[in-house]
C-alpha positions as CSV (number, residue, x, y, z in Angstrom):
1,X,105.0,-33.7,-87.7
2,X,102.7,-35.6,-85.5
3,X,105.1,-38.3,-85.0
4,X,107.5,-35.8,-83.6
5,X,105.0,-34.5,-81.5
6,X,104.6,-37.9,-79.7
7,X,107.9,-38.9,-79.5
8,X,108.3,-35.3,-77.6
9,X,104.9,-35.6,-75.7
10,X,106.0,-39.1,-74.6
11,X,108.8,-37.6,-73.1
12,X,107.3,-35.5,-70.8
13,X,106.9,-32.1,-73.1
14,X,103.7,-30.6,-72.3
15,X,104.0,-28.3,-74.9
16,X,104.0,-30.9,-77.4
17,X,101.6,-32.9,-75.7
18,X,99.1,-29.6,-75.7
19,X,99.7,-29.3,-79.5
20,X,98.8,-32.9,-80.1
21,X,95.2,-32.8,-78.2
22,X,93.9,-29.3,-77.8
23,X,92.6,-29.3,-81.3
24,X,90.6,-32.2,-80.2
25,X,89.1,-30.9,-77.1
26,X,85.9,-28.9,-78.1
27,X,85.1,-32.2,-80.2
28,X,85.6,-34.3,-77.2
29,X,83.5,-32.0,-75.0
30,X,80.4,-32.4,-77.6
31,X,81.0,-36.2,-77.7
32,X,80.6,-36.5,-73.8
33,X,77.9,-34.1,-73.7
34,X,76.0,-36.1,-76.5
35,X,76.5,-39.4,-74.2
36,X,76.1,-37.9,-70.4
37,X,73.7,-35.0,-71.5
38,X,75.0,-32.2,-69.4
39,X,77.9,-29.5,-70.0
40,X,78.8,-29.4,-66.5
41,X,79.6,-33.3,-66.7
42,X,81.1,-32.9,-70.1
43,X,83.5,-30.2,-69.0
44,X,84.4,-32.6,-66.1
45,X,85.1,-35.5,-68.3
46,X,87.1,-33.7,-71.2
47,X,89.4,-32.8,-68.3
48,X,89.8,-36.3,-66.9
49,X,90.3,-37.3,-70.1
50,X,93.2,-35.1,-70.9
51,X,94.8,-35.8,-67.3
52,X,94.7,-39.9,-68.4
53,X,96.1,-39.0,-71.7
54,X,98.9,-37.2,-70.2
55,X,99.7,-40.0,-68.0
56,X,99.2,-42.6,-70.5
57,X,101.2,-40.9,-73.1
58,X,104.3,-43.0,-72.5
59,X,101.9,-45.9,-73.3
60,X,100.6,-44.8,-76.6
61,X,102.2,-46.7,-79.5
62,X,100.6,-45.1,-82.4
63,X,98.5,-47.9,-83.6
64,X,95.8,-45.4,-84.1
65,X,95.4,-42.1,-84.5
66,X,95.5,-39.7,-81.6
67,X,92.0,-38.5,-82.4
68,X,90.5,-42.2,-82.2
69,X,92.9,-42.7,-78.5
70,X,91.7,-39.7,-77.4
71,X,87.7,-40.7,-77.9
72,X,88.9,-43.8,-76.5
73,X,89.3,-42.5,-73.2
74,X,86.9,-40.4,-73.6
75,X,84.0,-42.7,-74.2
76,X,85.3,-44.8,-71.5
77,X,85.2,-42.0,-68.7
78,X,81.8,-41.3,-70.1
79,X,80.9,-44.7,-69.5
80,X,82.1,-44.9,-65.8
81,X,80.1,-41.5,-65.2
82,X,77.1,-42.9,-66.2
83,X,77.8,-46.0,-63.9
84,X,78.6,-43.4,-61.2
85,X,75.3,-41.7,-61.4
86,X,72.9,-44.7,-61.3
87,X,73.7,-43.8,-57.4
88,X,72.4,-40.3,-57.1
89,X,69.3,-39.5,-56.0
90,X,66.3,-39.0,-58.7
91,X,64.9,-35.9,-59.0
92,X,61.8,-34.9,-56.8
93,X,58.6,-34.7,-59.3
94,X,57.7,-31.0,-57.4
95,X,60.0,-28.3,-56.5
96,X,61.0,-28.5,-52.7
97,X,60.7,-24.6,-52.1
98,X,58.4,-23.7,-54.8
99,X,54.7,-24.0,-55.6
100,X,53.0,-27.3,-56.3
101,X,53.2,-28.2,-59.7
102,X,49.8,-28.7,-62.0
103,X,49.3,-32.4,-62.6
104,X,51.3,-33.1,-65.3
105,X,50.4,-34.8,-68.6
106,X,53.3,-37.5,-68.1
107,X,56.5,-38.1,-66.1
108,X,58.9,-37.7,-68.1
109,X,61.8,-40.5,-69.0
110,X,64.9,-37.9,-69.0
111,X,65.8,-35.2,-66.2
112,X,69.5,-35.1,-66.6
113,X,69.9,-32.9,-69.3
114,X,71.2,-29.3,-70.2
115,X,71.0,-27.3,-73.3
116,X,74.5,-26.9,-75.5
117,X,75.2,-23.6,-76.2
118,X,76.2,-23.2,-80.7
119,X,78.6,-20.7,-80.1
120,X,80.8,-23.4,-78.7
121,X,80.1,-25.4,-81.9
122,X,81.3,-22.7,-84.0
123,X,84.4,-23.2,-82.2
124,X,84.8,-27.0,-83.3
125,X,87.2,-26.9,-86.4
126,X,85.8,-29.7,-88.3
127,X,82.5,-30.7,-87.2
128,X,82.0,-33.0,-90.2
129,X,81.2,-36.7,-88.9
130,X,82.9,-39.6,-90.6
131,X,82.1,-41.2,-93.5
132,X,80.0,-43.9,-91.8
133,X,78.0,-41.6,-90.0
134,X,74.3,-41.9,-90.5
135,X,72.8,-39.0,-88.6
136,X,73.1,-35.9,-89.9
137,X,75.1,-33.3,-88.1
138,X,72.3,-30.8,-87.4
139,X,69.9,-33.5,-86.1
140,X,72.9,-34.8,-84.0
141,X,73.0,-31.7,-81.6
142,X,69.2,-31.3,-81.4
143,X,68.0,-31.6,-77.9
144,X,65.0,-34.0,-79.4
145,X,68.1,-36.4,-80.6
146,X,70.2,-35.6,-77.1
147,X,66.8,-37.0,-74.9
148,X,66.3,-39.5,-77.4
149,X,70.1,-41.0,-76.7
150,X,69.5,-40.6,-72.8
151,X,67.0,-43.4,-72.9
152,X,69.4,-45.9,-74.3
153,X,71.7,-48.3,-72.1
154,X,75.3,-46.7,-71.7
155,X,77.0,-48.8,-74.1
156,X,74.5,-48.5,-76.6
157,X,74.3,-45.0,-76.3
158,X,78.2,-44.8,-76.6
159,X,78.0,-47.4,-79.8
160,X,75.1,-45.3,-81.7
161,X,77.4,-42.1,-81.1
162,X,80.5,-43.6,-82.1
163,X,79.4,-45.1,-85.3
164,X,76.2,-43.3,-86.2
165,X,77.3,-40.0,-85.7
166,X,81.3,-40.1,-85.5
167,X,81.7,-42.9,-88.1
168,X,84.2,-44.6,-86.8
169,X,84.4,-48.5,-87.7
170,X,83.3,-50.9,-85.8
171,X,86.2,-52.7,-85.2
172,X,87.6,-49.5,-84.2
173,X,84.7,-49.1,-81.7
174,X,85.4,-53.0,-80.4
175,X,88.6,-52.1,-79.7
176,X,87.7,-49.1,-77.8
177,X,85.0,-50.8,-75.8
178,X,87.5,-53.8,-75.4
179,X,84.6,-55.9,-76.7
180,X,84.1,-58.0,-80.1
181,X,82.8,-56.7,-83.6
182,X,79.7,-58.9,-83.1
183,X,79.3,-57.1,-79.7
184,X,79.1,-53.8,-81.4
185,X,77.0,-55.1,-84.3
186,X,74.4,-56.4,-82.1
187,X,74.2,-53.1,-79.4
188,X,73.7,-50.8,-82.4
189,X,70.9,-52.8,-84.3
190,X,69.4,-52.5,-81.0
191,X,70.2,-48.7,-80.1
192,X,68.7,-47.8,-83.9
193,X,65.8,-49.8,-83.1
194,X,64.9,-48.1,-80.1
195,X,65.2,-44.8,-81.7
196,X,63.5,-45.9,-84.8
197,X,60.8,-46.8,-82.1
198,X,60.1,-43.1,-80.8
199,X,58.1,-40.6,-82.6
200,X,59.8,-39.1,-85.6
201,X,60.9,-35.4,-84.7
202,X,59.8,-32.5,-86.7
203,X,60.9,-30.4,-89.3
204,X,62.4,-27.1,-87.9
205,X,63.0,-24.2,-90.7
206,X,66.8,-23.5,-91.0
207,X,68.6,-21.7,-88.3
208,X,68.1,-17.2,-89.4
209,X,65.7,-18.1,-91.8
210,X,62.4,-15.9,-92.0
211,X,60.2,-18.6,-91.0
212,X,62.0,-19.2,-87.6
213,X,62.1,-15.4,-87.8
214,X,59.0,-14.7,-87.6
215,X,57.9,-17.3,-84.9
216,X,60.9,-16.7,-82.7
217,X,59.8,-13.1,-82.6
218,X,56.0,-13.5,-82.2
219,X,56.9,-15.8,-79.1
220,X,59.1,-13.0,-77.6
221,X,55.9,-10.6,-77.7
222,X,53.4,-13.2,-76.1
223,X,55.9,-14.4,-73.3
224,X,57.0,-11.1,-72.3
225,X,53.8,-9.9,-72.3
226,X,52.2,-12.7,-70.2
227,X,49.8,-13.2,-73.3
228,X,48.3,-16.9,-72.7
229,X,46.3,-16.9,-75.9
230,X,49.0,-15.6,-78.0
231,X,51.3,-17.7,-76.8
232,X,49.3,-20.9,-77.6
233,X,48.3,-20.1,-80.9
234,X,51.9,-20.6,-82.0
235,X,52.2,-24.1,-80.5
236,X,51.2,-27.3,-82.6
237,X,48.2,-29.2,-81.4
238,X,50.5,-31.9,-79.7
239,X,52.8,-29.3,-78.3
240,X,55.2,-30.0,-75.3
241,X,56.5,-28.1,-72.4
242,X,58.9,-29.7,-70.6
243,X,61.0,-28.3,-67.2
244,X,64.4,-30.0,-67.2
245,X,65.1,-31.3,-64.3
246,X,61.8,-31.3,-63.1
247,X,60.1,-34.6,-64.6
248,X,56.7,-33.2,-64.8
249,X,55.7,-32.7,-68.8
250,X,52.8,-30.8,-70.1
251,X,51.0,-31.4,-73.6
252,X,48.6,-29.8,-75.7
253,X,47.0,-26.2,-75.6
254,X,44.9,-26.7,-73.0
255,X,47.7,-28.1,-70.1
256,X,49.9,-25.5,-71.4
257,X,47.7,-22.7,-71.1
258,X,46.7,-23.9,-67.6
259,X,50.4,-24.4,-66.7
260,X,51.4,-20.8,-67.9
261,X,48.3,-18.6,-66.9
262,X,48.3,-20.5,-63.0
263,X,52.1,-20.9,-62.4
264,X,54.5,-19.6,-65.2
265,X,53.0,-16.2,-65.2
266,X,51.0,-16.0,-62.0
267,X,48.0,-14.6,-63.3
268,X,50.0,-11.6,-64.6
269,X,51.9,-11.0,-61.2
270,X,55.0,-12.6,-63.0
271,X,56.5,-10.9,-66.3
272,X,59.8,-11.9,-68.0
273,X,62.1,-10.7,-70.4
274,X,63.6,-12.8,-72.7
275,X,67.6,-12.4,-74.2
276,X,68.2,-14.4,-77.4
277,X,70.7,-16.8,-77.7
278,X,70.9,-20.0,-79.4
279,X,71.1,-23.9,-78.2
280,X,72.0,-27.3,-79.5
281,X,71.1,-25.4,-83.3
282,X,67.6,-24.3,-81.7
283,X,66.2,-20.6,-81.1
284,X,67.0,-20.1,-77.2
285,X,66.7,-17.5,-74.6
286,X,67.8,-16.2,-71.4
287,X,64.8,-16.0,-69.1
288,X,64.7,-12.9,-66.3
289,X,62.0,-12.3,-63.8
290,X,61.5,-8.7,-63.4
291,X,61.4,-7.5,-60.0
292,X,58.3,-6.0,-59.0
293,X,60.1,-3.9,-56.2
294,X,63.3,-2.6,-58.3
295,X,63.9,-1.6,-61.7
296,X,65.9,-5.1,-62.2
297,X,65.2,-8.4,-64.0
298,X,66.8,-11.6,-62.7
299,X,68.2,-14.7,-64.0
300,X,65.5,-17.6,-63.8
301,X,66.3,-20.1,-66.3
302,X,66.8,-20.8,-70.2
303,X,64.1,-21.7,-72.7
304,X,64.8,-23.3,-76.0
305,X,62.0,-23.8,-78.5
306,X,61.6,-26.9,-80.7
307,X,60.0,-25.9,-84.3
308,X,58.2,-27.8,-86.5
309,X,57.4,-25.9,-89.5
310,X,56.1,-22.6,-88.7
311,X,55.1,-23.8,-85.3
312,X,56.5,-24.3,-81.7
313,X,56.3,-28.0,-81.1
314,X,58.5,-28.0,-77.7
315,X,59.1,-25.3,-75.2
316,X,62.2,-26.8,-73.2
317,X,62.4,-24.8,-69.6
318,X,65.4,-25.3,-68.2
319,X,65.7,-23.9,-64.7
320,X,69.3,-24.0,-63.5
321,X,70.8,-20.3,-64.0
322,X,74.3,-21.9,-63.5
323,X,74.0,-22.4,-67.2
324,X,73.7,-18.5,-67.9
325,X,77.8,-18.5,-67.9
326,X,78.1,-21.3,-70.8
327,X,75.9,-18.7,-72.8
328,X,78.4,-15.7,-71.9
329,X,74.7,-14.2,-70.3
330,X,74.5,-11.8,-67.0
331,X,73.0,-12.9,-64.3
332,X,71.0,-9.8,-63.7
333,X,69.5,-7.0,-66.8
334,X,68.7,-3.6,-65.5
335,X,65.4,-3.2,-66.6
């Protein structure tokens, strides 16, 4: 059946091309997201991949599977995009039109990052990795893993994901990247060493488990009440607060409490509602700021929690409200 579709697609049959390629669209989007770190860029890159595949269909000789061929195109599109990104301006350390941030604990390495909706993960027909994969599927979508991957040089990033997440063979990856087996093996060794040198992630409770529900419920209550002391009790001792795309990061109870008291909640003058969702296999919320002059709440950003056992190890507050569309969240709420 596949061979017949290939023949028809090479002859210009758009329906046959769609039947060949559409089953891989979602997993290609996830692959692009892992490489570039943002939903918007991943969507654009999948579109470019499909267009490139359509234009190159006549040259497809079937030496590899259609899936492998599409991954080759998508990976190289991502690497081109990362080269172009290097020419973009860096994010500012302070918001240009907002209040001055408190002194951060550090300036983060990765600011070009967005969450990935769990609802899209459910649309991938076969999320199981290949037999050579070393990274568990749950770990491979976590924000901690995605952030760590973004610190790798682009080609090492692609090699690690193709080998350890997707399970492609070294020879296949070498063909995709037009390099040698030795170069792939060397890049993979360096990438693994870099990731191994980073602090190990925590042990989150199972999604939807009573342990997860308990800490999430307590977080919602404390956040919506603007109760900083209650919020701090939910944190691990070395918890982090990060706010992509701003590079300022805050660690520890004192720093995070000071941030929420002075800026996040502004001494009780800023109040929020949280609408639950999930991102990167983690509990997440659409964050809405209550309007003090009207019975309405406006989109303010997305908050994702990284959990370690029964505590919150990281609060990631994404500031881009355009992300709401990916999560099916409204821009305003009646309050």
